[in-house]
N, CA and C atoms as a LAMMPS dump frame, in Angstrom:
ITEM: TIMESTEP
0
ITEM: NUMBER OF ATOMS
321
ITEM: BOX BOUNDS ff ff ff
-5.0000000000000000e+02 5.0000000000000000e+02
-5.0000000000000000e+02 5.0000000000000000e+02
-5.0000000000000000e+02 5.0000000000000000e+02
ITEM: ATOMS id mol type element x y z
1 1 1 N 189.784 -222.267 -67.333
2 1 2 C 189.197 -221.663 -66.164
3 1 3 C 187.767 -221.275 -66.51
4 2 1 N 186.88 -221.5 -65.582
5 2 2 C 185.472 -221.204 -65.807
6 2 3 C 185.146 -219.783 -65.373
7 3 1 N 184.24 -219.175 -66.087
8 3 2 C 183.751 -217.851 -65.709
9 3 3 C 182.495 -218.081 -64.883
10 4 1 N 182.481 -217.467 -63.681
11 4 2 C 181.363 -217.636 -62.762
12 4 3 C 180.951 -216.268 -62.228
13 5 1 N 179.666 -216.028 -62.194
14 5 2 C 179.152 -214.78 -61.633
15 5 3 C 178.706 -215.068 -60.204
16 6 1 N 179.288 -214.312 -59.249
17 6 2 C 178.936 -214.503 -57.836
18 6 3 C 178.823 -213.137 -57.16
19 7 1 N 178.065 -213.107 -56.094
20 7 2 C 177.992 -211.91 -55.263
21 7 3 C 179.062 -212.04 -54.195
22 8 1 N 179.897 -211.002 -54.067
23 8 2 C 181.004 -211.035 -53.129
24 8 3 C 180.893 -209.831 -52.202
25 9 1 N 181.158 -210.065 -50.935
26 9 2 C 181.192 -208.98 -49.955
27 9 3 C 182.397 -208.096 -50.304
28 10 1 N 182.141 -206.868 -50.726
29 10 2 C 183.209 -205.981 -51.185
30 10 3 C 184.201 -205.649 -50.077
31 11 1 N 183.729 -205.478 -48.846
32 11 2 C 184.633 -205.178 -47.728
33 11 3 C 185.577 -206.347 -47.471
34 12 1 N 185.043 -207.551 -47.489
35 12 2 C 185.883 -208.74 -47.276
36 12 3 C 186.871 -208.905 -48.428
37 13 1 N 186.43 -208.635 -49.636
38 13 2 C 187.3 -208.747 -50.798
39 13 3 C 188.453 -207.751 -50.686
40 14 1 N 188.149 -206.547 -50.233
41 14 2 C 189.178 -205.529 -50.061
42 14 3 C 190.174 -205.934 -48.979
43 15 1 N 189.678 -206.464 -47.878
44 15 2 C 190.561 -206.919 -46.795
45 15 3 C 191.436 -208.086 -47.26
46 16 1 N 190.832 -208.998 -48.017
47 16 2 C 191.595 -210.144 -48.525
48 16 3 C 192.686 -209.682 -49.484
49 17 1 N 192.386 -208.693 -50.311
50 17 2 C 193.386 -208.162 -51.24
51 17 3 C 194.57 -207.575 -50.469
52 18 1 N 194.305 -206.925 -49.347
53 18 2 C 195.385 -206.39 -48.518
54 18 3 C 196.216 -207.523 -47.917
55 19 1 N 195.53 -208.551 -47.438
56 19 2 C 196.229 -209.684 -46.822
57 19 3 C 197.114 -210.399 -47.837
58 20 1 N 196.571 -210.662 -49.03
59 20 2 C 197.304 -211.428 -50.037
60 20 3 C 198.195 -210.557 -50.92
61 21 1 N 197.996 -209.254 -50.869
62 21 2 C 198.802 -208.366 -51.707
63 21 3 C 198.429 -208.459 -53.174
64 22 1 N 197.173 -208.735 -53.441
65 22 2 C 196.712 -208.868 -54.827
66 22 3 C 196.124 -207.565 -55.313
67 23 1 N 196.064 -207.401 -56.647
68 23 2 C 195.586 -206.156 -57.249
69 23 3 C 194.197 -206.29 -57.859
70 24 1 N 193.833 -207.486 -58.296
71 24 2 C 192.546 -207.65 -58.98
72 24 3 C 191.62 -208.538 -58.163
73 25 1 N 190.341 -208.449 -58.478
74 25 2 C 189.356 -209.288 -57.8
75 25 3 C 189.611 -210.754 -58.101
76 26 1 N 189.923 -211.059 -59.351
77 26 2 C 190.172 -212.453 -59.745
78 26 3 C 191.366 -213.013 -58.97
79 27 1 N 192.456 -212.251 -58.907
80 27 2 C 193.646 -212.714 -58.19
81 27 3 C 193.348 -212.898 -56.706
82 28 1 N 192.545 -211.99 -56.147
83 28 2 C 192.202 -212.079 -54.732
84 28 3 C 191.363 -213.312 -54.443
85 29 1 N 190.354 -213.557 -55.26
86 29 2 C 189.5 -214.728 -55.053
87 29 3 C 190.311 -216.009 -55.226
88 30 1 N 191.162 -216.066 -56.245
89 30 2 C 191.976 -217.27 -56.453
90 30 3 C 192.958 -217.482 -55.308
91 31 1 N 193.555 -216.404 -54.793
92 31 2 C 194.475 -216.529 -53.661
93 31 3 C 193.736 -217.017 -52.421
94 32 1 N 192.535 -216.501 -52.204
95 32 2 C 191.75 -216.925 -51.041
96 32 3 C 191.345 -218.39 -51.15
97 33 1 N 190.957 -218.814 -52.343
98 33 2 C 190.603 -220.225 -52.535
99 33 3 C 191.809 -221.128 -52.286
100 34 1 N 192.959 -220.748 -52.841
101 34 2 C 194.174 -221.55 -52.653
102 34 3 C 194.547 -221.605 -51.172
103 35 1 N 194.425 -220.481 -50.488
104 35 2 C 194.747 -220.444 -49.068
105 35 3 C 193.816 -221.349 -48.267
106 36 1 N 192.542 -221.314 -48.578
107 36 2 C 191.574 -222.157 -47.86
108 36 3 C 191.874 -223.636 -48.067
109 37 1 N 192.151 -224.019 -49.297
110 37 2 C 192.456 -225.426 -49.596
111 37 3 C 193.74 -225.853 -48.893
112 38 1 N 194.774 -225.02 -48.986
113 38 2 C 196.051 -225.373 -48.361
114 38 3 C 195.936 -225.477 -46.851
115 39 1 N 195.163 -224.588 -46.231
116 39 2 C 194.988 -224.655 -44.777
117 39 3 C 194.289 -225.953 -44.375
118 40 1 N 193.267 -226.332 -45.116
119 40 2 C 192.556 -227.58 -44.786
120 40 3 C 193.459 -228.791 -44.984
121 41 1 N 194.256 -228.781 -46.041
122 41 2 C 195.167 -229.908 -46.278
123 41 3 C 196.221 -229.999 -45.188
124 42 1 N 196.771 -228.841 -44.779
125 42 2 C 197.753 -228.852 -43.683
126 42 3 C 197.121 -229.377 -42.407
127 43 1 N 195.911 -228.927 -42.098
128 43 2 C 195.243 -229.38 -40.883
129 43 3 C 194.991 -230.883 -40.933
130 44 1 N 194.591 -231.389 -42.09
131 44 2 C 194.366 -232.833 -42.237
132 44 3 C 195.676 -233.596 -42.017
133 45 1 N 196.78 -233.052 -42.518
134 45 2 C 198.076 -233.696 -42.328
135 45 3 C 198.471 -233.695 -40.853
136 46 1 N 198.289 -232.559 -40.179
137 46 2 C 198.609 -232.486 -38.75
138 46 3 C 197.737 -233.432 -37.941
139 47 1 N 196.466 -233.531 -38.305
140 47 2 C 195.574 -234.473 -37.617
141 47 3 C 196.06 -235.904 -37.81
142 48 1 N 196.5 -236.229 -39.025
143 48 2 C 197.025 -237.563 -39.332
144 48 3 C 198.263 -237.844 -38.477
145 49 1 N 199.152 -236.836 -38.36
146 49 2 C 200.335 -237.005 -37.513
147 49 3 C 199.94 -237.229 -36.062
148 50 1 N 198.977 -236.445 -35.578
149 50 2 C 198.537 -236.554 -34.184
150 50 3 C 197.913 -237.918 -33.89
151 51 1 N 197.321 -238.539 -34.895
152 51 2 C 196.701 -239.853 -34.725
153 51 3 C 197.704 -240.986 -34.867
154 52 1 N 198.986 -240.658 -35.02
155 52 2 C 200.013 -241.695 -35.123
156 52 3 C 200.299 -242.104 -36.547
157 53 1 N 200.178 -241.187 -37.482
158 53 2 C 200.392 -241.492 -38.89
159 53 3 C 201.803 -241.931 -39.234
160 54 1 N 202.778 -241.554 -38.421
161 54 2 C 204.156 -241.966 -38.653
162 54 3 C 204.554 -243.009 -37.616
163 55 1 N 205.468 -243.91 -37.972
164 55 2 C 205.95 -244.871 -36.982
165 55 3 C 206.781 -244.147 -35.927
166 56 1 N 207.003 -244.81 -34.806
167 56 2 C 207.827 -244.235 -33.746
168 56 3 C 209.256 -244.113 -34.259
169 57 1 N 209.746 -242.897 -34.334
170 57 2 C 211.087 -242.664 -34.86
171 57 3 C 212.101 -242.395 -33.75
172 58 1 N 211.734 -242.692 -32.509
173 58 2 C 212.624 -242.389 -31.399
174 58 3 C 213.459 -243.578 -30.958
175 59 1 N 213.2 -244.755 -31.503
176 59 2 C 213.926 -245.95 -31.095
177 59 3 C 215.249 -246.083 -31.812
178 60 1 N 215.922 -247.209 -31.604
179 60 2 C 217.202 -247.429 -32.266
180 60 3 C 217.023 -247.528 -33.777
181 61 1 N 218.019 -247.054 -34.495
182 61 2 C 217.981 -247.065 -35.951
183 61 3 C 218.72 -248.294 -36.453
184 62 1 N 218.073 -249.114 -37.296
185 62 2 C 218.786 -250.277 -37.832
186 62 3 C 219.905 -249.809 -38.761
187 63 1 N 221.003 -250.554 -38.828
188 63 2 C 222.12 -250.129 -39.681
189 63 3 C 221.735 -250.186 -41.15
190 64 1 N 222.308 -249.261 -41.91
191 64 2 C 222.092 -249.254 -43.355
192 64 3 C 222.846 -250.428 -43.959
193 65 1 N 222.476 -250.797 -45.166
194 65 2 C 223.142 -251.911 -45.846
195 65 3 C 224.633 -251.624 -45.951
196 66 1 N 225.446 -252.601 -45.578
197 66 2 C 226.895 -252.458 -45.678
198 66 3 C 227.527 -251.764 -44.487
199 67 1 N 226.724 -251.33 -43.511
200 67 2 C 227.245 -250.67 -42.322
201 67 3 C 227.292 -251.682 -41.18
202 68 1 N 228.256 -251.538 -40.299
203 68 2 C 228.327 -252.469 -39.17
204 68 3 C 227.178 -252.223 -38.207
205 69 1 N 226.736 -253.255 -37.549
206 69 2 C 225.668 -253.132 -36.551
207 69 3 C 226.188 -252.347 -35.366
208 70 1 N 225.282 -251.762 -34.603
209 70 2 C 225.665 -250.991 -33.426
210 70 3 C 226.426 -251.894 -32.463
211 71 1 N 227.541 -251.404 -31.974
212 71 2 C 228.354 -252.175 -31.045
213 71 3 C 229.401 -253.031 -31.745
214 72 1 N 229.313 -253.157 -33.07
215 72 2 C 230.307 -253.944 -33.809
216 72 3 C 231.57 -253.118 -33.978
217 73 1 N 232.684 -253.794 -34.222
218 73 2 C 233.955 -253.111 -34.423
219 73 3 C 233.916 -252.426 -35.784
220 74 1 N 233.929 -251.077 -35.846
221 74 2 C 233.84 -250.393 -37.129
222 74 3 C 235.039 -250.655 -38.029
223 75 1 N 236.196 -251.018 -37.445
224 75 2 C 237.372 -251.295 -38.277
225 75 3 C 237.175 -252.548 -39.117
226 76 1 N 236.364 -253.487 -38.636
227 76 2 C 236.185 -254.729 -39.378
228 76 3 C 235.292 -254.526 -40.603
229 77 1 N 234.559 -253.426 -40.676
230 77 2 C 233.663 -253.181 -41.804
231 77 3 C 234.407 -252.628 -43.004
232 78 1 N 235.529 -251.931 -42.804
233 78 2 C 236.274 -251.316 -43.892
234 78 3 C 237.646 -251.969 -43.968
235 79 1 N 237.947 -252.656 -45.073
236 79 2 C 239.235 -253.364 -45.155
237 79 3 C 240.428 -252.425 -44.992
238 80 1 N 240.359 -251.184 -45.473
239 80 2 C 241.487 -250.269 -45.317
240 80 3 C 241.686 -249.883 -43.864
241 81 1 N 240.59 -249.788 -43.113
242 81 2 C 240.695 -249.419 -41.707
243 81 3 C 241.456 -250.48 -40.929
244 82 1 N 241.297 -251.735 -41.301
245 82 2 C 241.974 -252.826 -40.599
246 82 3 C 243.487 -252.715 -40.78
247 83 1 N 243.941 -252.142 -41.912
248 83 2 C 245.374 -252.01 -42.151
249 83 3 C 245.91 -250.698 -41.611
250 84 1 N 245.015 -249.865 -41.093
251 84 2 C 245.458 -248.598 -40.544
252 84 3 C 245.45 -247.476 -41.561
253 85 1 N 245.127 -247.756 -42.836
254 85 2 C 245.1 -246.71 -43.852
255 85 3 C 243.817 -245.9 -43.724
256 86 1 N 243.939 -244.641 -44.013
257 86 2 C 242.766 -243.77 -43.979
258 86 3 C 242.072 -243.851 -45.333
259 87 1 N 240.756 -244.064 -45.32
260 87 2 C 239.999 -244.104 -46.568
261 87 3 C 239.878 -242.676 -47.086
262 88 1 N 240.375 -242.41 -48.293
263 88 2 C 240.386 -241.051 -48.83
264 88 3 C 239.395 -240.857 -49.964
265 89 1 N 238.853 -241.924 -50.512
266 89 2 C 237.958 -241.788 -51.653
267 89 3 C 238.721 -241.721 -52.965
268 90 1 N 240.036 -241.869 -52.911
269 90 2 C 240.856 -241.814 -54.132
270 90 3 C 241.055 -243.227 -54.68
271 91 1 N 241.232 -243.305 -55.99
272 91 2 C 241.496 -244.606 -56.595
273 91 3 C 243.004 -244.881 -56.569
274 92 1 N 243.438 -245.947 -57.238
275 92 2 C 244.844 -246.344 -57.206
276 92 3 C 245.766 -245.281 -57.797
277 93 1 N 245.258 -244.431 -58.702
278 93 2 C 246.09 -243.388 -59.305
279 93 3 C 246.148 -242.138 -58.448
280 94 1 N 245.356 -242.102 -57.37
281 94 2 C 245.359 -240.945 -56.49
282 94 3 C 244.324 -239.897 -56.855
283 95 1 N 243.5 -240.194 -57.85
284 95 2 C 242.473 -239.231 -58.265
285 95 3 C 241.162 -239.53 -57.552
286 96 1 N 240.42 -238.484 -57.284
287 96 2 C 239.085 -238.652 -56.727
288 96 3 C 238.08 -238.566 -57.862
289 97 1 N 236.915 -239.191 -57.705
290 97 2 C 235.907 -239.087 -58.751
291 97 3 C 235.558 -237.625 -59
292 98 1 N 235.495 -237.242 -60.271
293 98 2 C 235.175 -235.876 -60.636
294 98 3 C 236.397 -235.018 -60.87
295 99 1 N 237.617 -235.622 -60.773
296 99 2 C 238.831 -234.843 -61.01
297 99 3 C 239.005 -234.449 -62.476
298 100 1 N 238.321 -235.165 -63.356
299 100 2 C 238.458 -234.854 -64.769
300 100 3 C 237.945 -233.445 -64.998
301 101 1 N 238.68 -232.672 -65.711
302 101 2 C 238.293 -231.295 -65.988
303 101 3 C 237.91 -231.165 -67.456
304 102 1 N 236.885 -230.403 -67.724
305 102 2 C 236.512 -230.117 -69.113
306 102 3 C 237.397 -228.977 -69.577
307 103 1 N 238.133 -229.221 -70.621
308 103 2 C 239.069 -228.202 -71.109
309 103 3 C 238.359 -227.254 -72.049
310 104 1 N 238.739 -226.006 -71.929
311 104 2 C 238.178 -224.968 -72.786
312 104 3 C 238.671 -225.207 -74.197
313 105 1 N 237.778 -225.334 -75.175
314 105 2 C 238.163 -225.628 -76.555
315 105 3 C 238.874 -224.459 -77.205
316 106 1 N 238.691 -223.252 -76.661
317 106 2 C 239.363 -222.086 -77.236
318 106 3 C 240.835 -222.056 -76.858
319 107 1 N 241.204 -222.763 -75.818
320 107 2 C 242.596 -222.734 -75.343
321 107 3 C 243.496 -223.561 -76.187
């Protein structure tokens, strides 16, 4: 960090310290600088959004990989669904992933 000598309006510095809840002049100046930078960056981001920075997200959503397309029969996408079985996430032994327990070595 660089040491810089500057003239500062004492009344403004005192008001800024109240706003930021800082105790020292250095902390107050650093908080004010960070606030100014963050406000400008937020405003630039909002301006970018207002100018159409994001694609139109209001239209239909394409299906994710492995998912049936909209209007398709969802039972045909899952082989268990076609047989009427409910998909439970369990393997052939009936365990779900993460069922393994770490045993206490003291026991």
